[in-house]
mmCIF file as Biopython writes it, N, C-alpha, C and O atoms, coordinates in Angstrom:
data_model
#
loop_
_atom_site.group_PDB
_atom_site.id
_atom_site.type_symbol
_atom_site.label_atom_id
_atom_site.label_alt_id
_atom_site.label_comp_id
_atom_site.label_asym_id
_atom_site.label_entity_id
_atom_site.label_seq_id
_atom_site.pdbx_PDB_ins_code
_atom_site.Cartn_x
_atom_site.Cartn_y
_atom_site.Cartn_z
_atom_site.occupancy
_atom_site.B_iso_or_equiv
_atom_site.auth_seq_id
_atom_site.auth_asym_id
_atom_site.pdbx_PDB_model_num
ATOM 1   N N  . MET A ? 1  ? 0.854   -1.168 0.000  1.0 0.0 1  A 1 
ATOM 2   C CA . MET A ? 1  ? 0.000   0.000  0.000  1.0 0.0 1  A 1 
ATOM 3   C C  . MET A ? 1  ? 0.896   1.226  0.000  1.0 0.0 1  A 1 
ATOM 4   O O  . MET A ? 1  ? 1.825   1.334  0.800  1.0 0.0 1  A 1 
ATOM 5   N N  . SER A ? 2  ? 0.612   2.127  -0.888 1.0 0.0 2  A 1 
ATOM 6   C CA . SER A ? 2  ? 1.445   3.324  -0.974 1.0 0.0 2  A 1 
ATOM 7   C C  . SER A ? 2  ? 0.996   4.380  0.026  1.0 0.0 2  A 1 
ATOM 8   O O  . SER A ? 2  ? -0.147  4.390  0.483  1.0 0.0 2  A 1 
ATOM 9   N N  . ALA A ? 3  ? 1.921   5.260  0.347  1.0 0.0 3  A 1 
ATOM 10  C CA . ALA A ? 3  ? 1.612   6.334  1.297  1.0 0.0 3  A 1 
ATOM 11  C C  . ALA A ? 3  ? 0.509   7.232  0.770  1.0 0.0 3  A 1 
ATOM 12  O O  . ALA A ? 3  ? -0.218  7.847  1.551  1.0 0.0 3  A 1 
ATOM 13  N N  . SER A ? 4  ? 0.375   7.315  -0.555 1.0 0.0 4  A 1 
ATOM 14  C CA . SER A ? 4  ? -0.672  8.166  -1.127 1.0 0.0 4  A 1 
ATOM 15  C C  . SER A ? 4  ? -2.068  7.617  -0.846 1.0 0.0 4  A 1 
ATOM 16  O O  . SER A ? 4  ? -3.049  8.352  -0.961 1.0 0.0 4  A 1 
ATOM 17  N N  . GLN A ? 5  ? -2.175  6.351  -0.482 1.0 0.0 5  A 1 
ATOM 18  C CA . GLN A ? 5  ? -3.472  5.760  -0.156 1.0 0.0 5  A 1 
ATOM 19  C C  . GLN A ? 5  ? -3.815  5.902  1.323  1.0 0.0 5  A 1 
ATOM 20  O O  . GLN A ? 5  ? -4.949  5.637  1.721  1.0 0.0 5  A 1 
ATOM 21  N N  . LEU A ? 6  ? -2.868  6.310  2.128  1.0 0.0 6  A 1 
ATOM 22  C CA . LEU A ? 6  ? -3.118  6.457  3.555  1.0 0.0 6  A 1 
ATOM 23  C C  . LEU A ? 6  ? -4.246  7.442  3.855  1.0 0.0 6  A 1 
ATOM 24  O O  . LEU A ? 6  ? -5.092  7.137  4.695  1.0 0.0 6  A 1 
ATOM 25  N N  . PRO A ? 7  ? -4.301  8.611  3.207  1.0 0.0 7  A 1 
ATOM 26  C CA . PRO A ? 7  ? -5.429  9.514  3.493  1.0 0.0 7  A 1 
ATOM 27  C C  . PRO A ? 7  ? -6.788  8.870  3.224  1.0 0.0 7  A 1 
ATOM 28  O O  . PRO A ? 7  ? -7.756  9.135  3.936  1.0 0.0 7  A 1 
ATOM 29  N N  . HIS A ? 8  ? -6.855  8.032  2.206  1.0 0.0 8  A 1 
ATOM 30  C CA . HIS A ? 8  ? -8.112  7.335  1.901  1.0 0.0 8  A 1 
ATOM 31  C C  . HIS A ? 8  ? -8.460  6.341  3.012  1.0 0.0 8  A 1 
ATOM 32  O O  . HIS A ? 8  ? -9.624  6.230  3.397  1.0 0.0 8  A 1 
ATOM 33  N N  . LEU A ? 9  ? -7.475  5.628  3.522  1.0 0.0 9  A 1 
ATOM 34  C CA . LEU A ? 9  ? -7.719  4.683  4.615  1.0 0.0 9  A 1 
ATOM 35  C C  . LEU A ? 9  ? -8.187  5.410  5.871  1.0 0.0 9  A 1 
ATOM 36  O O  . LEU A ? 9  ? -9.098  4.951  6.560  1.0 0.0 9  A 1 
ATOM 37  N N  . ILE A ? 10 ? -7.562  6.537  6.162  1.0 0.0 10 A 1 
ATOM 38  C CA . ILE A ? 10 ? -7.955  7.334  7.332  1.0 0.0 10 A 1 
ATOM 39  C C  . ILE A ? 10 ? -9.399  7.782  7.187  1.0 0.0 10 A 1 
ATOM 40  O O  . ILE A ? 10 ? -10.192 7.663  8.121  1.0 0.0 10 A 1 
ATOM 41  N N  . LYS A ? 11 ? -9.735  8.296  6.016  1.0 0.0 11 A 1 
ATOM 42  C CA . LYS A ? 11 ? -11.103 8.763  5.769  1.0 0.0 11 A 1 
ATOM 43  C C  . LYS A ? 11 ? -12.101 7.618  5.903  1.0 0.0 11 A 1 
ATOM 44  O O  . LYS A ? 11 ? -13.143 7.771  6.540  1.0 0.0 11 A 1 
ATOM 45  N N  . MET A ? 12 ? -11.784 6.466  5.301  1.0 0.0 12 A 1 
ATOM 46  C CA . MET A ? 12 ? -12.695 5.318  5.383  1.0 0.0 12 A 1 
ATOM 47  C C  . MET A ? 12 ? -12.899 4.876  6.824  1.0 0.0 12 A 1 
ATOM 48  O O  . MET A ? 12 ? -14.031 4.637  7.246  1.0 0.0 12 A 1 
ATOM 49  N N  . LEU A ? 13 ? -11.818 4.767  7.579  1.0 0.0 13 A 1 
ATOM 50  C CA . LEU A ? 13 ? -11.926 4.305  8.957  1.0 0.0 13 A 1 
ATOM 51  C C  . LEU A ? 13 ? -12.740 5.280  9.802  1.0 0.0 13 A 1 
ATOM 52  O O  . LEU A ? 13 ? -13.572 4.861  10.607 1.0 0.0 13 A 1 
ATOM 53  N N  . ASN A ? 14 ? -12.507 6.563  9.623  1.0 0.0 14 A 1 
ATOM 54  C CA . ASN A ? 14 ? -13.282 7.557  10.367 1.0 0.0 14 A 1 
ATOM 55  C C  . ASN A ? 14 ? -14.761 7.512  9.984  1.0 0.0 14 A 1 
ATOM 56  O O  . ASN A ? 14 ? -15.622 7.704  10.843 1.0 0.0 14 A 1 
ATOM 57  N N  . GLN A ? 15 ? -15.070 7.260  8.711  1.0 0.0 15 A 1 
ATOM 58  C CA . GLN A ? 15 ? -16.465 7.146  8.283  1.0 0.0 15 A 1 
ATOM 59  C C  . GLN A ? 15 ? -17.119 5.914  8.894  1.0 0.0 15 A 1 
ATOM 60  O O  . GLN A ? 15 ? -18.262 5.976  9.345  1.0 0.0 15 A 1 
ATOM 61  N N  . ILE A ? 16 ? -16.405 4.807  8.909  1.0 0.0 16 A 1 
ATOM 62  C CA . ILE A ? 16 ? -16.937 3.585  9.522  1.0 0.0 16 A 1 
ATOM 63  C C  . ILE A ? 16 ? -17.202 3.836  11.001 1.0 0.0 16 A 1 
ATOM 64  O O  . ILE A ? 16 ? -18.235 3.424  11.529 1.0 0.0 16 A 1 
ATOM 65  N N  . ALA A ? 17 ? -16.279 4.506  11.663 1.0 0.0 17 A 1 
ATOM 66  C CA . ALA A ? 17 ? -16.457 4.821  13.088 1.0 0.0 17 A 1 
ATOM 67  C C  . ALA A ? 17 ? -17.676 5.716  13.298 1.0 0.0 17 A 1 
ATOM 68  O O  . ALA A ? 17 ? -18.466 5.487  14.214 1.0 0.0 17 A 1 
ATOM 69  N N  . LEU A ? 18 ? -17.828 6.721  12.462 1.0 0.0 18 A 1 
ATOM 70  C CA . LEU A ? 18 ? -18.970 7.630  12.574 1.0 0.0 18 A 1 
ATOM 71  C C  . LEU A ? 18 ? -20.289 6.891  12.361 1.0 0.0 18 A 1 
ATOM 72  O O  . LEU A ? 18 ? -21.275 7.168  13.044 1.0 0.0 18 A 1 
ATOM 73  N N  . ASN A ? 19 ? -20.309 5.958  11.420 1.0 0.0 19 A 1 
ATOM 74  C CA . ASN A ? 19 ? -21.528 5.207  11.114 1.0 0.0 19 A 1 
ATOM 75  C C  . ASN A ? 19 ? -21.855 4.146  12.153 1.0 0.0 19 A 1 
ATOM 76  O O  . ASN A ? 19 ? -22.949 3.581  12.135 1.0 0.0 19 A 1 
ATOM 77  N N  . ASN A ? 20 ? -20.937 3.872  13.045 1.0 0.0 20 A 1 
ATOM 78  C CA . ASN A ? 20 ? -21.160 2.843  14.066 1.0 0.0 20 A 1 
ATOM 79  C C  . ASN A ? 20 ? -21.153 3.410  15.478 1.0 0.0 20 A 1 
ATOM 80  O O  . ASN A ? 20 ? -20.866 2.690  16.434 1.0 0.0 20 A 1 
ATOM 81  N N  . THR A ? 21 ? -21.460 4.674  15.616 1.0 0.0 21 A 1 
ATOM 82  C CA . THR A ? 21 ? -21.515 5.305  16.934 1.0 0.0 21 A 1 
ATOM 83  C C  . THR A ? 21 ? -22.803 4.894  17.638 1.0 0.0 21 A 1 
ATOM 84  O O  . THR A ? 21 ? -23.887 4.969  17.059 1.0 0.0 21 A 1 
ATOM 85  N N  . TYR A ? 22 ? -22.680 4.459  18.891 1.0 0.0 22 A 1 
ATOM 86  C CA . TYR A ? 22 ? -23.827 3.977  19.658 1.0 0.0 22 A 1 
ATOM 87  C C  . TYR A ? 22 ? -24.013 4.815  20.910 1.0 0.0 22 A 1 
ATOM 88  O O  . TYR A ? 22 ? -23.430 4.521  21.953 1.0 0.0 22 A 1 
ATOM 89  N N  . LYS A ? 23 ? -24.824 5.859  20.808 1.0 0.0 23 A 1 
ATOM 90  C CA . LYS A ? 23 ? -25.207 6.652  21.978 1.0 0.0 23 A 1 
ATOM 91  C C  . LYS A ? 23 ? -24.031 6.917  22.918 1.0 0.0 23 A 1 
ATOM 92  O O  . LYS A ? 23 ? -24.134 6.688  24.123 1.0 0.0 23 A 1 
ATOM 93  N N  . ASP A ? 24 ? -22.941 7.386  22.381 1.0 0.0 24 A 1 
ATOM 94  C CA . ASP A ? 24 ? -21.737 7.709  23.158 1.0 0.0 24 A 1 
ATOM 95  C C  . ASP A ? 24 ? -21.097 6.507  23.843 1.0 0.0 24 A 1 
ATOM 96  O O  . ASP A ? 24 ? -20.288 6.684  24.754 1.0 0.0 24 A 1 
ATOM 97  N N  . ASN A ? 25 ? -21.440 5.287  23.425 1.0 0.0 25 A 1 
ATOM 98  C CA . ASN A ? 25 ? -20.793 4.091  23.957 1.0 0.0 25 A 1 
ATOM 99  C C  . ASN A ? 25 ? -19.610 3.767  23.041 1.0 0.0 25 A 1 
ATOM 100 O O  . ASN A ? 25 ? -19.737 2.981  22.101 1.0 0.0 25 A 1 
ATOM 101 N N  . TYR A ? 26 ? -18.465 4.380  23.328 1.0 0.0 26 A 1 
ATOM 102 C CA . TYR A ? 26 ? -17.310 4.246  22.455 1.0 0.0 26 A 1 
ATOM 103 C C  . TYR A ? 26 ? -16.753 2.829  22.425 1.0 0.0 26 A 1 
ATOM 104 O O  . TYR A ? 26 ? -16.245 2.391  21.392 1.0 0.0 26 A 1 
ATOM 105 N N  . GLU A ? 27 ? -16.836 2.115  23.520 1.0 0.0 27 A 1 
ATOM 106 C CA . GLU A ? 27 ? -16.317 0.741  23.546 1.0 0.0 27 A 1 
ATOM 107 C C  . GLU A ? 27 ? -17.113 -0.159 22.603 1.0 0.0 27 A 1 
ATOM 108 O O  . GLU A ? 27 ? -16.532 -0.957 21.867 1.0 0.0 27 A 1 
ATOM 109 N N  . GLN A ? 28 ? -18.432 -0.033 22.626 1.0 0.0 28 A 1 
ATOM 110 C CA . GLN A ? 28 ? -19.279 -0.841 21.744 1.0 0.0 28 A 1 
ATOM 111 C C  . GLN A ? 28 ? -19.036 -0.454 20.291 1.0 0.0 28 A 1 
ATOM 112 O O  . GLN A ? 28 ? -18.928 -1.320 19.423 1.0 0.0 28 A 1 
ATOM 113 N N  . ALA A ? 29 ? -18.952 0.832  20.029 1.0 0.0 29 A 1 
ATOM 114 C CA . ALA A ? 29 ? -18.697 1.300  18.669 1.0 0.0 29 A 1 
ATOM 115 C C  . ALA A ? 29 ? -17.337 0.807  18.177 1.0 0.0 29 A 1 
ATOM 116 O O  . ALA A ? 29 ? -17.217 0.352  17.039 1.0 0.0 29 A 1 
ATOM 117 N N  . ALA A ? 30 ? -16.327 0.895  19.016 1.0 0.0 30 A 1 
ATOM 118 C CA . ALA A ? 30 ? -14.982 0.457  18.629 1.0 0.0 30 A 1 
ATOM 119 C C  . ALA A ? 30 ? -14.952 -1.035 18.329 1.0 0.0 30 A 1 
ATOM 120 O O  . ALA A ? 30 ? -14.259 -1.463 17.406 1.0 0.0 30 A 1 
ATOM 121 N N  . ALA A ? 31 ? -15.685 -1.825 19.083 1.0 0.0 31 A 1 
ATOM 122 C CA . ALA A ? 31 ? -15.747 -3.267 18.829 1.0 0.0 31 A 1 
ATOM 123 C C  . ALA A ? 31 ? -16.369 -3.546 17.467 1.0 0.0 31 A 1 
ATOM 124 O O  . ALA A ? 31 ? -15.896 -4.417 16.736 1.0 0.0 31 A 1 
ATOM 125 N N  . LYS A ? 32 ? -17.422 -2.819 17.121 1.0 0.0 32 A 1 
ATOM 126 C CA . LYS A ? 32 ? -18.070 -2.990 15.811 1.0 0.0 32 A 1 
ATOM 127 C C  . LYS A ? 32 ? -17.129 -2.581 14.684 1.0 0.0 32 A 1 
ATOM 128 O O  . LYS A ? 32 ? -17.035 -3.269 13.667 1.0 0.0 32 A 1 
ATOM 129 N N  . VAL A ? 33 ? -16.439 -1.472 14.863 1.0 0.0 33 A 1 
ATOM 130 C CA . VAL A ? 33 ? -15.509 -0.988 13.842 1.0 0.0 33 A 1 
ATOM 131 C C  . VAL A ? 33 ? -14.363 -1.983 13.664 1.0 0.0 33 A 1 
ATOM 132 O O  . VAL A ? 33 ? -13.993 -2.308 12.536 1.0 0.0 33 A 1 
ATOM 133 N N  . ALA A ? 34 ? -13.806 -2.462 14.758 1.0 0.0 34 A 1 
ATOM 134 C CA . ALA A ? 34 ? -12.711 -3.437 14.684 1.0 0.0 34 A 1 
ATOM 135 C C  . ALA A ? 34 ? -13.166 -4.697 13.961 1.0 0.0 34 A 1 
ATOM 136 O O  . ALA A ? 34 ? -12.429 -5.242 13.139 1.0 0.0 34 A 1 
ATOM 137 N N  . SER A ? 35 ? -14.362 -5.159 14.256 1.0 0.0 35 A 1 
ATOM 138 C CA . SER A ? 35 ? -14.906 -6.346 13.594 1.0 0.0 35 A 1 
ATOM 139 C C  . SER A ? 35 ? -15.039 -6.116 12.092 1.0 0.0 35 A 1 
ATOM 140 O O  . SER A ? 35 ? -14.677 -6.979 11.292 1.0 0.0 35 A 1 
ATOM 141 N N  . HIS A ? 36 ? -15.550 -4.969 11.719 1.0 0.0 36 A 1 
ATOM 142 C CA . HIS A ? 36 ? -15.712 -4.647 10.300 1.0 0.0 36 A 1 
ATOM 143 C C  . HIS A ? 36 ? -14.359 -4.640 9.584  1.0 0.0 36 A 1 
ATOM 144 O O  . HIS A ? 36 ? -14.204 -5.250 8.526  1.0 0.0 36 A 1 
ATOM 145 N N  . VAL A ? 37 ? -13.398 -3.956 10.165 1.0 0.0 37 A 1 
ATOM 146 C CA . VAL A ? 37 ? -12.079 -3.855 9.538  1.0 0.0 37 A 1 
ATOM 147 C C  . VAL A ? 37 ? -11.428 -5.232 9.452  1.0 0.0 37 A 1 
ATOM 148 O O  . VAL A ? 37 ? -10.832 -5.571 8.429  1.0 0.0 37 A 1 
ATOM 149 N N  . GLN A ? 38 ? -11.534 -6.021 10.504 1.0 0.0 38 A 1 
ATOM 150 C CA . GLN A ? 38 ? -10.942 -7.372 10.493 1.0 0.0 38 A 1 
ATOM 151 C C  . GLN A ? 38 ? -11.538 -8.225 9.376  1.0 0.0 38 A 1 
ATOM 152 O O  . GLN A ? 38 ? -10.824 -8.985 8.721  1.0 0.0 38 A 1 
ATOM 153 N N  . ARG A ? 39 ? -12.842 -8.097 9.161  1.0 0.0 39 A 1 
ATOM 154 C CA . ARG A ? 39 ? -13.512 -8.939 8.161  1.0 0.0 39 A 1 
ATOM 155 C C  . ARG A ? 39 ? -13.325 -8.461 6.734  1.0 0.0 39 A 1 
ATOM 156 O O  . ARG A ? 39 ? -13.200 -9.284 5.827  1.0 0.0 39 A 1 
ATOM 157 N N  . PHE A ? 40 ? -13.301 -7.155 6.509  1.0 0.0 40 A 1 
ATOM 158 C CA . PHE A ? 40 ? -13.413 -6.648 5.146  1.0 0.0 40 A 1 
ATOM 159 C C  . PHE A ? 40 ? -12.176 -5.954 4.586  1.0 0.0 40 A 1 
ATOM 160 O O  . PHE A ? 40 ? -12.091 -5.763 3.373  1.0 0.0 40 A 1 
ATOM 161 N N  . TRP A ? 41 ? -11.234 -5.577 5.409  1.0 0.0 41 A 1 
ATOM 162 C CA . TRP A ? 41 ? -10.042 -4.900 4.898  1.0 0.0 41 A 1 
ATOM 163 C C  . TRP A ? 41 ? -8.945  -5.917 4.606  1.0 0.0 41 A 1 
ATOM 164 O O  . TRP A ? 41 ? -8.788  -6.905 5.323  1.0 0.0 41 A 1 
ATOM 165 N N  . ALA A ? 42 ? -8.202  -5.662 3.555  1.0 0.0 42 A 1 
ATOM 166 C CA . ALA A ? 42 ? -7.057  -6.505 3.202  1.0 0.0 42 A 1 
ATOM 167 C C  . ALA A ? 42 ? -5.983  -6.378 4.286  1.0 0.0 42 A 1 
ATOM 168 O O  . ALA A ? 42 ? -5.874  -5.337 4.934  1.0 0.0 42 A 1 
ATOM 169 N N  . PRO A ? 43 ? -5.193  -7.432 4.482  1.0 0.0 43 A 1 
ATOM 170 C CA . PRO A ? 43 ? -4.132  -7.370 5.490  1.0 0.0 43 A 1 
ATOM 171 C C  . PRO A ? 43 ? -3.196  -6.169 5.303  1.0 0.0 43 A 1 
ATOM 172 O O  . PRO A ? 43 ? -2.764  -5.562 6.283  1.0 0.0 43 A 1 
ATOM 173 N N  . SER A ? 44 ? -2.888  -5.832 4.069  1.0 0.0 44 A 1 
ATOM 174 C CA . SER A ? 44 ? -1.995  -4.688 3.827  1.0 0.0 44 A 1 
ATOM 175 C C  . SER A ? 44 ? -2.637  -3.376 4.263  1.0 0.0 44 A 1 
ATOM 176 O O  . SER A ? 44 ? -1.944  -2.481 4.748  1.0 0.0 44 A 1 
ATOM 177 N N  . MET A ? 45 ? -3.948  -3.252 4.095  1.0 0.0 45 A 1 
ATOM 178 C CA . MET A ? 45 ? -4.662  -2.045 4.527  1.0 0.0 45 A 1 
ATOM 179 C C  . MET A ? 45 ? -4.647  -1.945 6.050  1.0 0.0 45 A 1 
ATOM 180 O O  . MET A ? 45 ? -4.400  -0.876 6.608  1.0 0.0 45 A 1 
ATOM 181 N N  . LYS A ? 46 ? -4.913  -3.066 6.714  1.0 0.0 46 A 1 
ATOM 182 C CA . LYS A ? 46 ? -4.910  -3.080 8.183  1.0 0.0 46 A 1 
ATOM 183 C C  . LYS A ? 46 ? -3.527  -2.728 8.718  1.0 0.0 46 A 1 
ATOM 184 O O  . LYS A ? 46 ? -3.398  -1.933 9.649  1.0 0.0 46 A 1 
ATOM 185 N N  . ALA A ? 47 ? -2.504  -3.319 8.130  1.0 0.0 47 A 1 
ATOM 186 C CA . ALA A ? 47 ? -1.139  -3.061 8.591  1.0 0.0 47 A 1 
ATOM 187 C C  . ALA A ? 47 ? -0.775  -1.591 8.412  1.0 0.0 47 A 1 
ATOM 188 O O  . ALA A ? 47 ? -0.145  -0.997 9.287  1.0 0.0 47 A 1 
ATOM 189 N N  . GLU A ? 48 ? -1.163  -1.004 7.288  1.0 0.0 48 A 1 
ATOM 190 C CA . GLU A ? 48 ? -0.835  0.398  7.010  1.0 0.0 48 A 1 
ATOM 191 C C  . GLU A ? 48 ? -1.509  1.342  8.000  1.0 0.0 48 A 1 
ATOM 192 O O  . GLU A ? 48 ? -0.866  2.262  8.507  1.0 0.0 48 A 1 
ATOM 193 N N  . ILE A ? 49 ? -2.781  1.132  8.281  1.0 0.0 49 A 1 
ATOM 194 C CA . ILE A ? 49 ? -3.500  2.038  9.184  1.0 0.0 49 A 1 
ATOM 195 C C  . ILE A ? 49 ? -3.016  1.858  10.627 1.0 0.0 49 A 1 
ATOM 196 O O  . ILE A ? 49 ? -2.982  2.823  11.390 1.0 0.0 49 A 1 
ATOM 197 N N  . ILE A ? 50 ? -2.648  0.652  10.999 1.0 0.0 50 A 1 
ATOM 198 C CA . ILE A ? 50 ? -2.115  0.419  12.346 1.0 0.0 50 A 1 
ATOM 199 C C  . ILE A ? 50 ? -0.743  1.074  12.491 1.0 0.0 50 A 1 
ATOM 200 O O  . ILE A ? 50 ? -0.440  1.654  13.534 1.0 0.0 50 A 1 
ATOM 201 N N  . ARG A ? 51 ? 0.090   0.984  11.448 1.0 0.0 51 A 1 
ATOM 202 C CA . ARG A ? 51 ? 1.389   1.677  11.477 1.0 0.0 51 A 1 
ATOM 203 C C  . ARG A ? 51 ? 1.180   3.179  11.652 1.0 0.0 51 A 1 
ATOM 204 O O  . ARG A ? 51 ? 1.879   3.829  12.430 1.0 0.0 51 A 1 
ATOM 205 N N  . TYR A ? 52 ? 0.213   3.717  10.920 1.0 0.0 52 A 1 
ATOM 206 C CA . TYR A ? 52 ? -0.079  5.149  11.043 1.0 0.0 52 A 1 
ATOM 207 C C  . TYR A ? 52 ? -0.545  5.484  12.457 1.0 0.0 52 A 1 
ATOM 208 O O  . TYR A ? 52 ? -0.091  6.466  13.043 1.0 0.0 52 A 1 
ATOM 209 N N  . ALA A ? 53 ? -1.436  4.684  12.998 1.0 0.0 53 A 1 
ATOM 210 C CA . ALA A ? 53 ? -1.955  4.937  14.349 1.0 0.0 53 A 1 
ATOM 211 C C  . ALA A ? 53 ? -0.836  4.882  15.380 1.0 0.0 53 A 1 
ATOM 212 O O  . ALA A ? 53 ? -0.811  5.687  16.310 1.0 0.0 53 A 1 
ATOM 213 N N  . ASN A ? 54 ? 0.082   3.945  15.225 1.0 0.0 54 A 1 
ATOM 214 C CA . ASN A ? 54 ? 1.195   3.819  16.166 1.0 0.0 54 A 1 
ATOM 215 C C  . ASN A ? 54 ? 2.204   4.956  16.026 1.0 0.0 54 A 1 
ATOM 216 O O  . ASN A ? 54 ? 2.842   5.348  17.003 1.0 0.0 54 A 1 
ATOM 217 N N  . ALA A ? 55 ? 2.348   5.484  14.818 1.0 0.0 55 A 1 
ATOM 218 C CA . ALA A ? 55 ? 3.315   6.551  14.570 1.0 0.0 55 A 1 
ATOM 219 C C  . ALA A ? 55 ? 2.775   7.924  14.951 1.0 0.0 55 A 1 
ATOM 220 O O  . ALA A ? 55 ? 3.506   8.760  15.482 1.0 0.0 55 A 1 
ATOM 221 N N  . ASP A ? 56 ? 1.502   8.151  14.679 1.0 0.0 56 A 1 
ATOM 222 C CA . ASP A ? 56 ? 0.922   9.479  14.918 1.0 0.0 56 A 1 
ATOM 223 C C  . ASP A ? 56 ? -0.570  9.336  15.195 1.0 0.0 56 A 1 
ATOM 224 O O  . ASP A ? 56 ? -1.016  9.537  16.325 1.0 0.0 56 A 1 
ATOM 225 N N  . GLY A ? 57 ? -1.328  8.995  14.183 1.0 0.0 57 A 1 
ATOM 226 C CA . GLY A ? 57 ? -2.761  8.775  14.344 1.0 0.0 57 A 1 
ATOM 227 C C  . GLY A ? 57 ? -3.577  10.018 14.613 1.0 0.0 57 A 1 
ATOM 228 O O  . GLY A ? 57 ? -4.734  9.922  15.022 1.0 0.0 57 A 1 
ATOM 229 N N  . ALA A ? 58 ? -2.995  11.184 14.392 1.0 0.0 58 A 1 
ATOM 230 C CA . ALA A ? 58 ? -3.659  12.438 14.755 1.0 0.0 58 A 1 
ATOM 231 C C  . ALA A ? 58 ? -4.979  12.666 14.033 1.0 0.0 58 A 1 
ATOM 232 O O  . ALA A ? 58 ? -5.868  13.329 14.566 1.0 0.0 58 A 1 
ATOM 233 N N  . GLU A ? 59 ? -5.115  12.128 12.834 1.0 0.0 59 A 1 
ATOM 234 C CA . GLU A ? 59 ? -6.328  12.359 12.055 1.0 0.0 59 A 1 
ATOM 235 C C  . GLU A ? 59 ? -7.419  11.323 12.317 1.0 0.0 59 A 1 
ATOM 236 O O  . GLU A ? 59 ? -8.506  11.413 11.746 1.0 0.0 59 A 1 
ATOM 237 N N  . LEU A ? 60 ? -7.145  10.355 13.162 1.0 0.0 60 A 1 
ATOM 238 C CA . LEU A ? 60 ? -8.138  9.324  13.466 1.0 0.0 60 A 1 
ATOM 239 C C  . LEU A ? 60 ? -9.061  9.787  14.584 1.0 0.0 60 A 1 
ATOM 240 O O  . LEU A ? 60 ? -8.634  10.449 15.530 1.0 0.0 60 A 1 
ATOM 241 N N  . SER A ? 61 ? -10.325 9.430  14.457 1.0 0.0 61 A 1 
ATOM 242 C CA . SER A ? 61 ? -11.276 9.741  15.527 1.0 0.0 61 A 1 
ATOM 243 C C  . SER A ? 61 ? -10.968 8.876  16.746 1.0 0.0 61 A 1 
ATOM 244 O O  . SER A ? 61 ? -10.235 7.891  16.652 1.0 0.0 61 A 1 
ATOM 245 N N  . GLU A ? 62 ? -11.525 9.247  17.872 1.0 0.0 62 A 1 
ATOM 246 C CA . GLU A ? 62 ? -11.299 8.481  19.101 1.0 0.0 62 A 1 
ATOM 247 C C  . GLU A ? 62 ? -11.786 7.045  18.947 1.0 0.0 62 A 1 
ATOM 248 O O  . GLU A ? 62 ? -11.114 6.110  19.385 1.0 0.0 62 A 1 
ATOM 249 N N  . ILE A ? 63 ? -12.947 6.866  18.328 1.0 0.0 63 A 1 
ATOM 250 C CA . ILE A ? 63 ? -13.486 5.517  18.123 1.0 0.0 63 A 1 
ATOM 251 C C  . ILE A ? 63 ? -12.577 4.724  17.195 1.0 0.0 63 A 1 
ATOM 252 O O  . ILE A ? 63 ? -12.331 3.543  17.439 1.0 0.0 63 A 1 
ATOM 253 N N  . ALA A ? 64 ? -12.078 5.346  16.145 1.0 0.0 64 A 1 
ATOM 254 C CA . ALA A ? 64 ? -11.179 4.660  15.217 1.0 0.0 64 A 1 
ATOM 255 C C  . ALA A ? 64 ? -9.914  4.201  15.938 1.0 0.0 64 A 1 
ATOM 256 O O  . ALA A ? 64 ? -9.460  3.074  15.735 1.0 0.0 64 A 1 
ATOM 257 N N  . ARG A ? 65 ? -9.342  5.065  16.779 1.0 0.0 65 A 1 
ATOM 258 C CA . ARG A ? 65 ? -8.135  4.683  17.538 1.0 0.0 65 A 1 
ATOM 259 C C  . ARG A ? 65 ? -8.429  3.531  18.494 1.0 0.0 65 A 1 
ATOM 260 O O  . ARG A ? 65 ? -7.632  2.600  18.613 1.0 0.0 65 A 1 
ATOM 261 N N  . LEU A ? 66 ? -9.568  3.593  19.174 1.0 0.0 66 A 1 
ATOM 262 C CA . LEU A ? 66 ? -9.943  2.498  20.078 1.0 0.0 66 A 1 
ATOM 263 C C  . LEU A ? 66 ? -10.114 1.193  19.308 1.0 0.0 66 A 1 
ATOM 264 O O  . LEU A ? 66 ? -9.692  0.133  19.771 1.0 0.0 66 A 1 
ATOM 265 N N  . ALA A ? 67 ? -10.729 1.273  18.140 1.0 0.0 67 A 1 
ATOM 266 C CA . ALA A ? 67 ? -10.946 0.074  17.324 1.0 0.0 67 A 1 
ATOM 267 C C  . ALA A ? 67 ? -9.626  -0.563 16.924 1.0 0.0 67 A 1 
ATOM 268 O O  . ALA A ? 67 ? -9.473  -1.782 17.005 1.0 0.0 67 A 1 
ATOM 269 N N  . LEU A ? 68 ? -8.679  0.248  16.495 1.0 0.0 68 A 1 
ATOM 270 C CA . LEU A ? 68 ? -7.383  -0.294 16.094 1.0 0.0 68 A 1 
ATOM 271 C C  . LEU A ? 68 ? -6.674  -0.943 17.272 1.0 0.0 68 A 1 
ATOM 272 O O  . LEU A ? 68 ? -5.950  -1.923 17.098 1.0 0.0 68 A 1 
ATOM 273 N N  . GLY A ? 69 ? -6.872  -0.413 18.453 1.0 0.0 69 A 1 
ATOM 274 C CA . GLY A ? 69 ? -6.283  -1.003 19.650 1.0 0.0 69 A 1 
ATOM 275 C C  . GLY A ? 69 ? -6.849  -2.371 19.980 1.0 0.0 69 A 1 
ATOM 276 O O  . GLY A ? 69 ? -6.201  -3.164 20.664 1.0 0.0 69 A 1 
ATOM 277 N N  . LYS A ? 70 ? -8.050  -2.654 19.501 1.0 0.0 70 A 1 
ATOM 278 C CA . LYS A ? 70 ? -8.698  -3.939 19.756 1.0 0.0 70 A 1 
ATOM 279 C C  . LYS A ? 70 ? -8.328  -4.997 18.717 1.0 0.0 70 A 1 
ATOM 280 O O  . LYS A ? 70 ? -8.624  -6.178 18.898 1.0 0.0 70 A 1 
ATOM 281 N N  . MET A ? 71 ? -7.690  -4.579 17.641 1.0 0.0 71 A 1 
ATOM 282 C CA . MET A ? 71 ? -7.429  -5.489 16.529 1.0 0.0 71 A 1 
ATOM 283 C C  . MET A ? 71 ? -6.133  -6.261 16.690 1.0 0.0 71 A 1 
ATOM 284 O O  . MET A ? 71 ? -5.188  -5.821 17.345 1.0 0.0 71 A 1 
ATOM 285 N N  . LYS A ? 72 ? -6.127  -7.427 16.067 1.0 0.0 72 A 1 
ATOM 286 C CA . LYS A ? 72 ? -4.924  -8.251 15.963 1.0 0.0 72 A 1 
ATOM 287 C C  . LYS A ? 72 ? -4.557  -8.314 14.495 1.0 0.0 72 A 1 
ATOM 288 O O  . LYS A ? 72 ? -5.404  -8.588 13.645 1.0 0.0 72 A 1 
ATOM 289 N N  . VAL A ? 73 ? -3.291  -8.060 14.201 1.0 0.0 73 A 1 
ATOM 290 C CA . VAL A ? 73 ? -2.846  -8.099 12.798 1.0 0.0 73 A 1 
ATOM 291 C C  . VAL A ? 73 ? -2.181  -9.416 12.529 1.0 0.0 73 A 1 
ATOM 292 O O  . VAL A ? 73 ? -1.731  -9.662 11.410 1.0 0.0 73 A 1 
#
């Protein structure tokens, strides 16, 4: 995955997080987001977004960051 695709991954993950918000229950939302990413994203996409989150992650929403923390690569 090229670095030029990273902004697209960030945008997608934040949109998924926004669409899975449950009445301010961030833990439940993060679990849903993590499940979605685990099932539908390619391993290279998951690895790239996790590398970004570990390096900086400034553009990720709180739910997106929590979701990545729940994932296993």
